[in-house]
MARKOLLUM-395434 format. One record per residue (C-alpha): residue in three letters; x, y negated, z negated. Coordinates in nm, 2 decimals, padded with zeros to 4 digits. Layout:
REM MARKOLLUM-395434
+------+--------+--------+--------+
| rest |      X |      Y |      Z |
+------+--------+--------+--------+
|  ALA |      X |      Y |      Z |
...
+------+--------+--------+--------+
//
This chain:
REM MARKOLLUM-395434
+------+--------+--------+--------+
| rest |      X |      Y |      Z |
+------+--------+--------+--------+
|  MET | -05.64 | -01.08 |  00.99 |
|  ILE | -05.56 | -01.20 |  01.40 |
|  ARG | -05.21 | -01.20 |  01.27 |
|  LEU | -05.21 | -00.82 |  01.12 |
|  VAL | -05.18 | -00.63 |  01.45 |
|  LEU | -04.87 | -00.82 |  01.51 |
|  ALA | -04.71 | -00.76 |  01.15 |
|  LEU | -04.80 | -00.37 |  01.24 |
|  SER | -04.51 | -00.40 |  01.44 |
|  LEU | -04.26 | -00.51 |  01.20 |
|  VAL | -04.35 | -00.19 |  00.95 |
|  ALA | -04.19 | -00.01 |  01.20 |
|  CYS | -03.86 |  00.16 |  01.03 |
|  GLY | -03.64 |  00.15 |  01.38 |
|  SER | -03.39 | -00.16 |  01.38 |
|  LYS | -03.53 | -00.47 |  01.53 |
|  SER | -03.41 | -00.65 |  01.84 |
|  GLU | -03.54 | -00.94 |  02.06 |
|  ASP | -03.83 | -00.79 |  02.34 |
|  ALA | -03.81 | -00.91 |  02.70 |
|  PRO | -04.15 | -01.02 |  02.81 |
|  VAL | -04.41 | -00.78 |  02.89 |
|  GLY | -04.37 | -00.62 |  03.25 |
|  SER | -03.98 | -00.69 |  03.25 |
|  GLY | -03.85 | -00.47 |  03.49 |
|  SER | -04.17 | -00.29 |  03.56 |
|  GLU | -04.41 | -00.25 |  03.87 |
|  GLY | -04.71 | -00.34 |  03.87 |
|  GLY | -04.67 | -00.57 |  03.60 |
|  LEU | -04.72 | -00.44 |  03.25 |
|  GLY | -04.94 | -00.76 |  03.12 |
|  GLY | -05.09 | -00.80 |  03.47 |
|  VAL | -05.44 | -00.60 |  03.33 |
|  SER | -05.73 | -00.78 |  03.26 |
|  LEU | -05.91 | -00.74 |  02.96 |
|  SER | -06.25 | -00.82 |  03.10 |
|  THR | -06.40 | -00.62 |  03.36 |
|  GLY | -06.70 | -00.84 |  03.41 |
|  SER | -07.02 | -00.84 |  03.25 |
|  GLU | -07.08 | -00.44 |  03.25 |
|  ASN | -06.81 | -00.41 |  02.99 |
|  ARG | -06.96 | -00.46 |  02.65 |
|  THR | -06.61 | -00.41 |  02.48 |
|  ALA | -06.32 | -00.50 |  02.63 |
|  ALA | -06.16 | -00.43 |  02.31 |
|  THR | -05.81 | -00.46 |  02.23 |
|  PRO | -05.61 | -00.34 |  01.91 |
|  ARG | -05.58 | -00.72 |  01.85 |
|  GLY | -05.98 | -00.77 |  01.87 |
|  PHE | -06.05 | -00.43 |  01.65 |
|  TRP | -05.84 | -00.56 |  01.36 |
|  ASN | -05.99 | -00.89 |  01.40 |
|  ARG | -06.36 | -00.74 |  01.31 |
|  GLY | -06.30 | -00.68 |  00.95 |
|  VAL | -06.19 | -00.43 |  00.68 |
|  PRO | -06.13 | -00.08 |  00.89 |
|  THR | -06.09 |  00.26 |  00.72 |
|  PHE | -05.82 |  00.49 |  00.84 |
|  ILE | -05.92 |  00.84 |  00.92 |
|  VAL | -05.61 |  01.10 |  00.90 |
|  GLY | -05.58 |  01.40 |  01.12 |
|  THR | -05.52 |  01.74 |  00.92 |
|  THR | -05.59 |  02.03 |  01.09 |
|  GLY | -05.21 |  02.04 |  01.21 |
|  ASP | -04.92 |  02.20 |  01.05 |
|  ASP | -04.81 |  02.10 |  00.73 |
|  ALA | -04.55 |  01.89 |  00.83 |
|  SER | -04.80 |  01.72 |  01.09 |
|  ASP | -05.04 |  01.64 |  00.80 |
|  ARG | -04.79 |  01.48 |  00.61 |
|  GLU | -04.67 |  01.29 |  00.89 |
|  ILE | -04.99 |  01.16 |  00.96 |
|  VAL | -05.05 |  01.06 |  00.61 |
|  GLY | -04.77 |  00.88 |  00.57 |
|  GLN | -04.73 |  00.72 |  00.89 |
|  VAL | -05.08 |  00.56 |  00.75 |
|  ASP | -05.00 |  00.52 |  00.45 |
|  LEU | -04.69 |  00.33 |  00.52 |
|  VAL | -04.90 |  00.04 |  00.73 |
|  ARG | -05.10 |  00.05 |  00.41 |
|  ALA | -04.90 | -00.01 |  00.16 |
|  GLN | -04.71 | -00.30 |  00.33 |
|  LEU | -05.01 | -00.47 |  00.44 |
|  LEU | -05.35 | -00.30 |  00.36 |
|  PRO | -05.28 | -00.14 | -00.01 |
|  ASN | -05.71 | -00.14 | -00.08 |
|  VAL | -05.79 | -00.01 |  00.26 |
|  LYS | -05.95 |  00.30 |  00.25 |
|  ARG | -05.78 |  00.63 |  00.40 |
|  ILE | -06.00 |  00.94 |  00.45 |
|  ALA | -05.95 |  01.32 |  00.62 |
|  ASP | -06.08 |  01.41 |  00.97 |
|  THR | -06.28 |  01.65 |  00.77 |
|  GLU | -06.47 |  01.42 |  00.57 |
|  ILE | -06.66 |  01.31 |  00.90 |
|  GLU | -06.98 |  01.49 |  00.94 |
|  THR | -06.93 |  01.45 |  01.30 |
|  THR | -07.29 |  01.65 |  01.40 |
|  MET | -07.48 |  01.33 |  01.22 |
|  GLY | -07.35 |  01.11 |  01.49 |
|  ALA | -07.29 |  00.76 |  01.44 |
|  ALA | -07.39 |  00.72 |  01.09 |
|  ALA | -07.13 |  00.97 |  01.00 |
|  TRP | -06.84 |  00.75 |  01.08 |
|  PRO | -06.74 |  00.44 |  00.84 |
|  THR | -06.71 |  00.08 |  00.98 |
|  ASN | -06.41 | -00.03 |  01.21 |
|  PRO | -06.26 |  00.34 |  01.19 |
|  ILE | -05.87 |  00.36 |  01.30 |
|  VAL | -05.82 |  00.70 |  01.37 |
|  TYR | -05.42 |  00.92 |  01.37 |
|  GLY | -05.37 |  01.20 |  01.56 |
|  GLY | -05.50 |  01.38 |  01.88 |
|  ALA | -05.73 |  01.66 |  01.92 |
|  HIS | -05.47 |  01.89 |  01.83 |
|  VAL | -05.46 |  01.72 |  01.52 |
|  ASN | -05.76 |  01.56 |  01.41 |
|  SER | -06.08 |  01.75 |  01.43 |
|  ALA | -06.28 |  01.43 |  01.42 |
|  ILE | -06.16 |  01.37 |  01.74 |
|  ALA | -06.22 |  01.74 |  01.87 |
|  ALA | -06.53 |  01.71 |  01.75 |
|  ILE | -06.65 |  01.44 |  02.01 |
|  SER | -06.36 |  01.54 |  02.28 |
|  SER | -06.65 |  01.65 |  02.53 |
|  ASP | -06.81 |  01.29 |  02.49 |
|  LEU | -06.45 |  01.07 |  02.54 |
|  PRO | -06.33 |  00.96 |  02.88 |
|  PHE | -06.03 |  01.11 |  02.85 |
|  THR | -05.82 |  01.44 |  02.64 |
|  ILE | -05.51 |  01.42 |  02.49 |
|  THR | -05.38 |  01.79 |  02.32 |
|  ALA | -05.05 |  01.89 |  02.29 |
|  GLY | -04.79 |  01.83 |  02.55 |
|  LYS | -05.09 |  01.62 |  02.79 |
|  ILE | -05.29 |  01.33 |  02.86 |
|  THR | -05.59 |  01.32 |  03.13 |
|  ILE | -05.74 |  01.02 |  03.21 |
|  GLY | -05.90 |  00.91 |  03.49 |
|  ASP | -05.73 |  01.06 |  03.76 |
|  ARG | -05.38 |  01.06 |  03.58 |
|  ILE | -05.26 |  01.36 |  03.44 |
|  LEU | -04.93 |  01.30 |  03.24 |
|  GLU | -04.75 |  01.56 |  03.05 |
|  GLY | -04.49 |  01.60 |  02.76 |
|  GLU | -04.44 |  01.62 |  02.38 |
|  GLY | -04.32 |  01.22 |  02.38 |
|  LEU | -04.64 |  01.03 |  02.51 |
|  ALA | -04.83 |  00.79 |  02.28 |
|  LEU | -05.16 |  00.64 |  02.32 |
|  ILE | -05.34 |  00.35 |  02.21 |
|  THR | -05.67 |  00.25 |  02.26 |
|  VAL | -06.00 |  00.09 |  02.16 |
|  ILE | -06.21 |  00.41 |  02.25 |
|  PRO | -06.58 |  00.26 |  02.29 |
|  ALA | -06.87 |  00.34 |  02.17 |
|  ARG | -07.13 |  00.59 |  02.25 |
|  ALA | -07.47 |  00.51 |  02.16 |
|  GLY | -07.58 |  00.77 |  01.85 |
|  LYS | -07.27 |  00.92 |  01.85 |
|  PHE | -06.95 |  00.73 |  01.74 |
|  PRO | -06.88 |  00.35 |  01.71 |
|  ASP | -06.60 |  00.17 |  01.83 |
|  ILE | -06.23 |  00.39 |  01.74 |
|  LEU | -05.95 |  00.25 |  01.73 |
|  LEU | -05.72 |  00.54 |  01.83 |
|  PHE | -05.32 |  00.64 |  01.74 |
|  ALA | -05.26 |  00.97 |  01.92 |
|  GLY | -04.93 |  01.12 |  02.07 |
|  THR | -04.88 |  01.42 |  02.31 |
|  GLY | -04.64 |  01.57 |  02.04 |
|  THR | -04.76 |  01.74 |  01.72 |
|  PRO | -04.86 |  01.51 |  01.56 |
|  GLY | -04.68 |  01.23 |  01.78 |
|  VAL | -04.74 |  00.95 |  01.53 |
|  ARG | -04.42 |  00.83 |  01.39 |
|  GLU | -04.36 |  00.49 |  01.45 |
|  ILE | -04.67 |  00.45 |  01.72 |
|  ASN | -04.71 |  00.09 |  01.62 |
|  SER | -04.37 | -00.01 |  01.67 |
|  PRO | -04.29 | -00.31 |  01.84 |
|  GLN | -04.21 | -00.11 |  02.18 |
|  VAL | -04.59 | -00.02 |  02.21 |
|  VAL | -04.80 | -00.27 |  02.05 |
|  ARG | -04.62 | -00.60 |  02.29 |
|  VAL | -04.89 | -00.50 |  02.51 |
|  ASP | -05.22 | -00.57 |  02.38 |
|  ALA | -05.48 | -00.37 |  02.62 |
|  PRO | -05.74 | -00.17 |  02.56 |
|  ILE | -05.55 |  00.17 |  02.71 |
|  VAL | -05.16 |  00.18 |  02.65 |
|  ILE | -04.99 |  00.50 |  02.72 |
|  ALA | -04.64 |  00.46 |  02.63 |
|  ASP | -04.33 |  00.67 |  02.66 |
|  ALA | -03.98 |  00.72 |  02.54 |
|  PHE | -03.89 |  00.35 |  02.74 |
|  GLY | -04.24 |  00.18 |  02.63 |
|  PRO | -04.56 |  00.13 |  02.76 |
|  LEU | -04.61 |  00.34 |  03.12 |
|  VAL | -04.94 |  00.28 |  03.19 |
|  VAL | -05.19 |  00.03 |  03.10 |
|  GLY | -05.58 | -00.06 |  03.16 |
|  ALA | -05.91 | -00.15 |  03.05 |
|  TRP | -06.23 |  00.04 |  03.03 |
|  LYS | -06.53 |  00.00 |  03.22 |
|  VAL | -06.86 |  00.05 |  03.06 |
|  GLU | -07.20 |  00.12 |  03.22 |
|  GLY | -07.45 |  00.25 |  03.02 |
|  ASP | -07.29 |  00.62 |  02.88 |
|  ARG | -07.03 |  00.63 |  03.13 |
|  VAL | -06.70 |  00.49 |  03.05 |
|  THR | -06.42 |  00.51 |  03.32 |
|  PRO | -06.10 |  00.38 |  03.31 |
|  GLN | -05.95 |  00.10 |  03.52 |
|  LEU | -05.58 |  00.21 |  03.55 |
|  GLU | -05.29 | -00.03 |  03.64 |
|  LYS | -05.01 |  00.10 |  03.84 |
|  GLN | -04.77 |  00.36 |  03.66 |
|  SER | -04.46 |  00.15 |  03.53 |
|  ARG | -04.11 |  00.22 |  03.70 |
|  ARG | -03.90 |  00.47 |  03.60 |
|  VAL | -03.57 |  00.58 |  03.73 |
|  ASP | -03.34 |  00.83 |  03.79 |
|  TRP | -03.09 |  01.00 |  03.49 |
|  ARG | -02.83 |  01.24 |  03.54 |
|  GLU | -02.82 |  01.48 |  03.20 |
|  THR | -02.57 |  01.72 |  02.97 |
|  LYS | -02.71 |  01.91 |  02.76 |
|  LYS | -02.51 |  02.00 |  02.43 |
|  THR | -02.60 |  02.16 |  02.08 |
|  VAL | -02.41 |  01.92 |  01.81 |
|  ALA | -02.41 |  02.03 |  01.45 |
|  ASP | -02.75 |  02.26 |  01.54 |
|  VAL | -02.89 |  01.97 |  01.70 |
|  ASP | -03.01 |  02.04 |  02.08 |
|  VAL | -02.89 |  01.70 |  02.28 |
|  ALA | -02.96 |  01.60 |  02.60 |
|  PHE | -02.74 |  01.28 |  02.69 |
|  ARG | -02.90 |  01.12 |  02.96 |
|  PHE | -02.67 |  00.85 |  03.19 |
|  TYR | -02.83 |  00.63 |  03.45 |
|  ASP | -02.78 |  00.79 |  03.80 |
|  LYS | -02.63 |  00.54 |  03.95 |
|  ALA | -02.41 |  00.46 |  03.73 |
|  ASP | -02.04 |  00.52 |  03.68 |
|  ALA | -01.97 |  00.89 |  03.55 |
|  ALA | -01.65 |  00.86 |  03.45 |
|  ALA | -01.75 |  00.70 |  03.17 |
|  ASP | -02.02 |  00.97 |  03.06 |
|  GLN | -01.72 |  01.19 |  02.85 |
|  PRO | -01.60 |  00.90 |  02.62 |
|  ALA | -02.02 |  00.80 |  02.55 |
|  ILE | -02.06 |  01.14 |  02.50 |
|  ASP | -01.76 |  01.23 |  02.25 |
|  ALA | -01.87 |  00.90 |  02.07 |
|  ALA | -02.21 |  00.98 |  01.99 |
|  THR | -02.14 |  01.34 |  01.97 |
|  ARG | -01.93 |  01.19 |  01.67 |
|  GLY | -02.22 |  00.99 |  01.56 |
|  ILE | -02.48 |  01.26 |  01.56 |
|  GLU | -02.22 |  01.48 |  01.33 |
|  THR | -02.23 |  01.19 |  01.12 |
|  VAL | -02.60 |  01.24 |  01.06 |
|  MET | -02.57 |  01.62 |  00.96 |
|  ARG | -02.30 |  01.56 |  00.80 |
|  LYS | -02.48 |  01.34 |  00.55 |
|  LEU | -02.81 |  01.49 |  00.57 |
|  GLY | -02.78 |  01.86 |  00.52 |
|  GLU | -02.85 |  02.13 |  00.75 |
|  ALA | -03.20 |  02.19 |  00.94 |
|  LYS | -03.30 |  02.40 |  01.21 |
|  ASN | -03.56 |  02.34 |  01.55 |
|  LEU | -03.42 |  01.98 |  01.57 |
|  SER | -03.36 |  01.76 |  01.91 |
|  ILE | -03.30 |  01.44 |  02.00 |
|  ALA | -03.23 |  01.22 |  02.34 |
|  VAL | -02.98 |  00.99 |  02.39 |
|  TYR | -03.03 |  00.77 |  02.68 |
|  VAL | -02.69 |  00.56 |  02.75 |
|  HIS | -02.75 |  00.29 |  02.99 |
|  PRO | -02.47 |  00.08 |  03.16 |
|  ASP | -02.50 | -00.20 |  02.96 |
|  GLN | -02.74 | -00.45 |  02.83 |
|  LYS | -02.91 | -00.59 |  03.06 |
|  SER | -02.98 | -00.27 |  03.22 |
|  LYS | -03.14 | -00.16 |  02.88 |
|  GLN | -03.32 | -00.46 |  02.86 |
|  THR | -03.44 | -00.41 |  03.16 |
|  LEU | -03.54 | -00.08 |  03.12 |
|  THR | -03.70 | -00.06 |  02.76 |
|  GLY | -03.79 | -00.39 |  02.68 |
|  ASN | -03.57 | -00.44 |  02.43 |
|  GLY | -03.17 | -00.59 |  02.49 |
|  GLY | -03.08 | -00.47 |  02.09 |
|  ALA | -02.80 | -00.25 |  02.09 |
|  GLY | -02.96 |  00.05 |  02.02 |
|  HIS | -03.29 |  00.16 |  01.91 |
|  ALA | -03.49 |  00.48 |  01.84 |
|  ILE | -03.88 |  00.58 |  01.98 |
|  ALA | -03.93 |  00.82 |  01.72 |
|  PHE | -04.26 |  00.99 |  01.83 |
|  ALA | -04.05 |  01.05 |  02.17 |
|  LYS | -03.72 |  01.19 |  01.96 |
|  THR | -03.54 |  00.98 |  02.18 |
|  LEU | -03.30 |  00.68 |  02.08 |
|  HIS | -03.13 |  00.44 |  02.34 |
|  VAL | -02.81 |  00.26 |  02.35 |
|  PHE | -02.63 |  00.10 |  02.58 |
|  ASN | -02.25 |  00.20 |  02.68 |
|  MET | -01.98 |  00.03 |  02.43 |
|  PRO | -01.60 | -00.04 |  02.54 |
|  ARG | -01.56 |  00.08 |  02.17 |
|  ALA | -01.57 |  00.43 |  02.09 |
|  ASP | -01.59 |  00.35 |  01.73 |
|  ALA | -01.88 |  00.07 |  01.72 |
|  LEU | -02.06 |  00.32 |  01.94 |
|  GLU | -02.03 |  00.62 |  01.70 |
|  ALA | -02.17 |  00.42 |  01.45 |
|  LEU | -02.47 |  00.30 |  01.62 |
|  VAL | -02.57 |  00.63 |  01.72 |
|  ALA | -02.48 |  00.77 |  01.33 |
|  HIS | -02.76 |  00.47 |  01.25 |
|  GLU | -03.01 |  00.49 |  01.54 |
|  GLY | -03.02 |  00.87 |  01.53 |
|  THR | -03.08 |  00.87 |  01.19 |
|  HIS | -03.43 |  00.77 |  01.29 |
|  VAL | -03.46 |  01.01 |  01.52 |
|  ILE | -03.35 |  01.31 |  01.36 |
|  THR | -03.50 |  01.22 |  00.95 |
|  PRO | -03.82 |  01.24 |  01.08 |
|  GLN | -03.79 |  01.61 |  01.15 |
|  MET | -03.64 |  01.69 |  00.84 |
|  TRP | -03.79 |  01.48 |  00.57 |
|  PRO | -04.16 |  01.32 |  00.49 |
|  SER | -04.22 |  00.99 |  00.63 |
|  PRO | -04.04 |  00.67 |  00.48 |
|  GLY | -04.34 |  00.49 |  00.22 |
|  SER | -04.14 |  00.14 |  00.31 |
|  PRO | -03.88 |  00.00 |  00.60 |
|  LEU | -03.61 | -00.05 |  00.29 |
|  PHE | -03.59 |  00.34 |  00.24 |
|  GLY | -03.60 |  00.40 |  00.61 |
|  GLU | -03.34 |  00.17 |  00.70 |
|  GLY | -03.13 |  00.18 |  00.40 |
|  LEU | -03.14 |  00.57 |  00.48 |
|  ALA | -02.95 |  00.51 |  00.86 |
|  VAL | -02.70 |  00.23 |  00.67 |
|  TRP | -02.61 |  00.46 |  00.41 |
|  VAL | -02.55 |  00.75 |  00.64 |
|  ALA | -02.39 |  00.49 |  00.92 |
|  GLY | -02.16 |  00.45 |  00.63 |
|  GLY | -02.20 |  00.04 |  00.67 |
|  TYR | -02.39 | -00.20 |  00.90 |
|  ALA | -02.32 | -00.45 |  01.17 |
|  GLU | -01.93 | -00.32 |  01.18 |
|  THR | -01.88 | -00.40 |  00.78 |
|  PRO | -01.84 | -00.08 |  00.57 |
|  LEU | -02.06 | -00.05 |  00.27 |
|  ALA | -01.79 | -00.11 |  00.01 |
|  GLU | -01.70 | -00.47 |  00.16 |
|  LEU | -02.09 | -00.53 |  00.17 |
|  ARG | -02.13 | -00.48 | -00.18 |
|  LYS | -01.88 | -00.83 | -00.23 |
|  THR | -02.07 | -01.02 | -00.03 |
|  THR | -02.49 | -00.93 | -00.07 |
|  LYS | -02.68 | -01.06 | -00.29 |
|  GLY | -02.97 | -00.95 | -00.49 |
|  GLN | -03.32 | -01.05 | -00.35 |
|  GLY | -03.52 | -00.95 | -00.65 |
|  THR | -03.64 | -00.56 | -00.79 |
|  VAL | -03.66 | -00.25 | -00.56 |
|  LYS | -04.05 | -00.24 | -00.64 |
|  GLU | -04.05 | -00.59 | -00.49 |
|  LEU | -03.87 | -00.47 | -00.17 |
|  LEU | -04.06 | -00.20 | -00.14 |
|  GLY | -04.35 | -00.45 | -00.06 |
|  PRO | -04.38 | -00.67 |  00.26 |
|  LYS | -04.05 | -00.88 |  00.09 |
|  PHE | -03.84 | -00.66 |  00.27 |
|  ARG | -03.91 | -00.77 |  00.60 |
|  GLN | -03.95 | -01.11 |  00.48 |
|  ILE | -03.55 | -01.13 |  00.43 |
|  ARG | -03.30 | -01.20 |  00.66 |
|  GLU | -03.23 | -00.83 |  00.84 |
|  GLN | -02.83 | -00.92 |  00.77 |
|  GLU | -02.90 | -00.93 |  00.38 |
|  SER | -03.21 | -00.67 |  00.35 |
|  TYR | -03.05 | -00.39 |  00.56 |
|  PRO | -02.72 | -00.40 |  00.37 |
|  ILE | -02.96 | -00.36 |  00.03 |
|  GLY | -03.14 | -00.07 |  00.15 |
|  GLY | -02.78 |  00.09 |  00.23 |
|  ILE | -02.65 |  00.01 | -00.05 |
|  LEU | -02.95 |  00.14 | -00.31 |
|  VAL | -02.95 |  00.47 | -00.13 |
|  GLU | -02.56 |  00.48 | -00.18 |
|  ILE | -02.65 |  00.43 | -00.54 |
|  LEU | -02.93 |  00.64 | -00.58 |
|  VAL | -02.76 |  00.93 | -00.37 |
|  GLU | -02.42 |  00.91 | -00.69 |
|  LYS | -02.74 |  00.85 | -00.96 |
|  VAL | -03.03 |  01.11 | -00.88 |
|  GLY | -02.86 |  01.30 | -00.60 |
|  LEU | -02.99 |  01.31 | -00.21 |
|  ALA | -03.25 |  01.58 | -00.25 |
|  ASN | -03.44 |  01.38 | -00.52 |
|  ILE | -03.41 |  01.07 | -00.28 |
|  ARG | -03.60 |  01.31 |  00.00 |
|  ASP | -03.84 |  01.45 | -00.21 |
|  HIS | -03.96 |  01.15 | -00.45 |
|  LEU | -03.83 |  00.83 | -00.37 |
|  TYR | -03.79 |  00.82 |  00.02 |
|  GLY | -04.15 |  00.82 |  00.03 |
|  ALA | -04.27 |  00.59 | -00.20 |
|  THR | -04.44 |  00.23 | -00.21 |
|  ALA | -04.46 | -00.03 | -00.45 |
|  ALA | -04.74 |  00.13 | -00.61 |
|  THR | -04.61 |  00.48 | -00.66 |
|  TRP | -04.25 |  00.38 | -00.71 |
|  ASP | -04.28 |  00.41 | -01.13 |
|  ASP | -04.36 |  00.77 | -01.11 |
|  ALA | -04.20 |  00.84 | -00.85 |
|  CYS | -03.84 |  00.74 | -01.01 |
|  LYS | -03.98 |  00.97 | -01.33 |
|  ARG | -03.97 |  01.26 | -01.10 |
|  ALA | -03.63 |  01.19 | -00.95 |
|  GLY | -03.50 |  01.20 | -01.31 |
|  THR | -03.46 |  00.80 | -01.35 |
|  ASN | -03.65 |  00.52 | -01.42 |
|  ALA | -03.74 |  00.20 | -01.23 |
|  ALA | -03.58 | -00.05 | -01.48 |
|  ALA | -03.20 |  00.18 | -01.47 |
|  ILE | -03.22 |  00.18 | -01.08 |
|  ASP | -03.25 | -00.19 | -01.06 |
|  ASP | -02.98 | -00.23 | -01.31 |
|  ALA | -02.75 | -00.02 | -01.12 |
|  LEU | -02.86 | -00.23 | -00.81 |
|  ALA | -02.81 | -00.56 | -00.98 |
|  THR | -02.43 | -00.45 | -01.09 |
|  ALA | -02.34 | -00.32 | -00.74 |
|  LEU | -02.42 | -00.67 | -00.59 |
|  ALA | -02.28 | -00.99 | -00.56 |
|  ARG | -02.38 | -01.23 | -00.83 |
+------+--------+--------+--------+
//
C-alpha cells in the first residue's frame, strides 16, 4: 500500500502542475522535521506509514449541516471510487466511544473536526490538540481562520482509541480536496496547511499517556495588499504581493473579474459565495511562495486560487474561469465523483483548454474508452492534454443532452459503480452518452 498515499494526491480535481521541493521558500525548512523523536515515541507515524498498516475504514462526520455532511461523504467516496472501492465507510455515529478503543475499527481514517464529527468531539478531551470552526490549538500555537487544514496521525490512547489518521479543516466542513498535492507532499505526523500549502509541520512525542507536539518554525508568509469587490454576487478579495508594482493590479483585476463572471454565467446564481484570488507577480514568485509553479491552482478548502500575472488578459481570464470553477463549484454543488467531471466542468466553463476552444478540441481529441472507464483511475492514467479536453467535451455534450441541472443533481457525483443508475435518473442511459461522446471526438 505504500504507493497509495502518493496516488491520493492525484485524486483531487484541481489542475495539476509540478511541485517545488518541500521547504522551498520557507523558513525552518518544511522537510526538516524528524519523524522519529526517540525511543519514547512509540508511533512516530506519518500518513504514509499509516496507509501501509493495512486496509483502513473511513469514518465520516455527520454532525454538521446537510451540505457539510454531503461534502464529507463526497470527499471520502471520491477517494474510495478512485483507489479503494471495497473499503468500508461508516458514520461517526456508529462509533460507540463510551466503549473505548474496542469501539473503533482497525486503521480508522476520520474526516472532519469536532464541529462536524461526533466521534472526534467525543474524544476531544483526550486529544493533544483542538480543531473547531475557525481555530486550531496545538501546543503553544493558536492558529485562526476558516482556511486551515490539519492532517495528523493521532497517537493511540490506551483503552480509549487506537491510532487515528485525521483529515480535518477549520471551515465547515473544510475537507474539500484536503489530500491535494499542496498538502500531502509533506509526509509528517502533523501537517497544518493554509491557502499556500504546509504552514506548520511536526511530530508527536509520546511518554506514557502524555502526548505533546514538537513543531517546526512556521513557514514564511508575506504581506499582500487587497482589493475587495462583489462580482456576480460573489465576494471576491483580490490580493497582490505587497512589493509588486501596483500599476499592474487593475488590469489583472479586470481580467480575473471577467473570468469569475464567466463561472457564474455558466453555473447560475447562488448566494453566500466567496473567493480569494492571489495574483503573484510572476511564475517564480508563485512557485516560491506556494510550492506550485503552474500557471494557476486552487486550494478549495481555503476558497482560494493562485495565479501569476500574465501579459495577455485573455489568458488570465480563461485561467481564472477554469480555476475559479474549482473554488466556486464546491460552494454550490455536491462533490464530484471523479476527476473526469471535476476537471471537465472547469474546462467547459472556461470554454476550452490550453487556449484551444472546445470546438477545435473536438476535431483533435481522440477517444479513450467509455465514460464508465474514465470515471475510474483511467482518467489520471491519460495525459492531461487528452483527458481534460475529453472531460470538457463530455460536459458540453451533457449540457446539450440533459441540461445543467441533471448534471449537477445526478451525473456530477457519479462513480463508475453508480454511473448507470445516475444516467437513468438524468433521463438518459450510459450507452447513449458513450455514443454521443464517440461521435464528438475525432476517430
